[in-house]
C-alpha positions as CSV (number, residue, x, y, z in Angstrom):
1,X,-12.9,17.5,1.6
2,X,-10.0,15.8,3.3
3,X,-10.0,12.1,4.1
4,X,-9.8,11.0,7.7
5,X,-7.1,8.7,9.0
6,X,-9.8,6.0,9.4
7,X,-10.8,6.3,5.8
8,X,-7.2,6.1,4.6
9,X,-6.5,3.1,6.8
10,X,-9.6,1.4,5.3
11,X,-8.3,2.3,1.8
12,X,-4.9,0.8,2.6
13,X,-6.4,-2.4,4.1
14,X,-8.2,-2.9,0.7
15,X,-5.0,-2.1,-1.2
16,X,-2.9,-4.4,0.9
17,X,-5.2,-7.4,0.1
18,X,-5.5,-6.4,-3.5
19,X,-1.7,-6.7,-3.6
20,X,-2.0,-9.9,-1.6
21,X,-4.1,-11.5,-4.4
22,X,-1.8,-10.4,-7.2
23,X,0.0,-13.6,-8.3
24,X,2.0,-12.9,-11.4
25,X,5.3,-11.0,-11.1
26,X,4.5,-8.6,-13.9
27,X,1.2,-7.7,-12.2
28,X,2.9,-7.4,-8.8
29,X,5.5,-5.0,-10.2
30,X,2.9,-2.9,-12.1
31,X,0.6,-2.7,-9.0
32,X,3.6,-1.8,-6.7
33,X,4.5,1.1,-9.1
34,X,0.9,2.2,-9.3
35,X,0.4,2.2,-5.5
36,X,3.7,4.1,-5.0
37,X,2.9,6.7,-7.6
38,X,-0.6,7.4,-6.1
39,X,1.1,9.6,-3.5
40,X,1.5,12.2,-6.2
41,X,-2.2,12.1,-7.2
42,X,-3.5,13.9,-4.1
43,X,-4.3,17.6,-4.3
44,X,-3.0,18.4,-0.8
45,X,0.3,17.6,0.7
46,X,-1.4,16.6,3.9
47,X,-3.3,13.9,2.1
48,X,-0.1,12.6,0.6
49,X,1.4,12.3,4.0
50,X,-1.7,10.6,5.4
51,X,-1.4,8.1,2.5
52,X,2.2,7.4,3.3
53,X,1.7,7.1,7.1
54,X,-1.3,4.9,6.6
55,X,0.8,2.6,4.3
56,X,3.4,2.2,7.0
57,X,0.8,1.6,9.8
58,X,-0.8,-1.1,7.6
59,X,2.5,-2.7,6.9
60,X,3.4,-2.8,10.6
61,X,-0.1,-4.2,11.4
62,X,0.0,-6.9,8.7
63,X,3.7,-7.8,8.6
64,X,3.4,-10.8,10.9
65,X,0.8,-12.4,8.7
66,X,2.8,-12.3,5.5
67,X,3.9,-15.8,4.6
68,X,7.2,-16.8,3.1
69,X,5.6,-17.1,-0.4
70,X,4.4,-13.5,-0.4
71,X,7.3,-11.8,1.4
72,X,9.2,-11.0,-1.8
73,X,6.3,-9.1,-3.3
74,X,5.8,-7.0,-0.2
75,X,9.5,-6.2,-0.1
76,X,9.1,-5.1,-3.7
77,X,6.2,-2.8,-2.7
78,X,8.2,-1.3,0.2
79,X,11.1,-0.6,-2.2
80,X,8.9,1.2,-4.7
């Protein structure tokens, strides 16, 4: 069964704040790689695209709330 856009947006909200709470640089980098590699774990290409578009919608929605202390780690996530 395919996930809905709402379900994927809820997933990314949780992933966004999981990343928010990661404090150590090694943990941040490992989590960024894990989150970026998840796109290959879906069985259908349509789910991979939904995962990617939900990521970008989440980043757009949350970008204004990222403080200067966390900006570097979110830039790392975007690069990965």
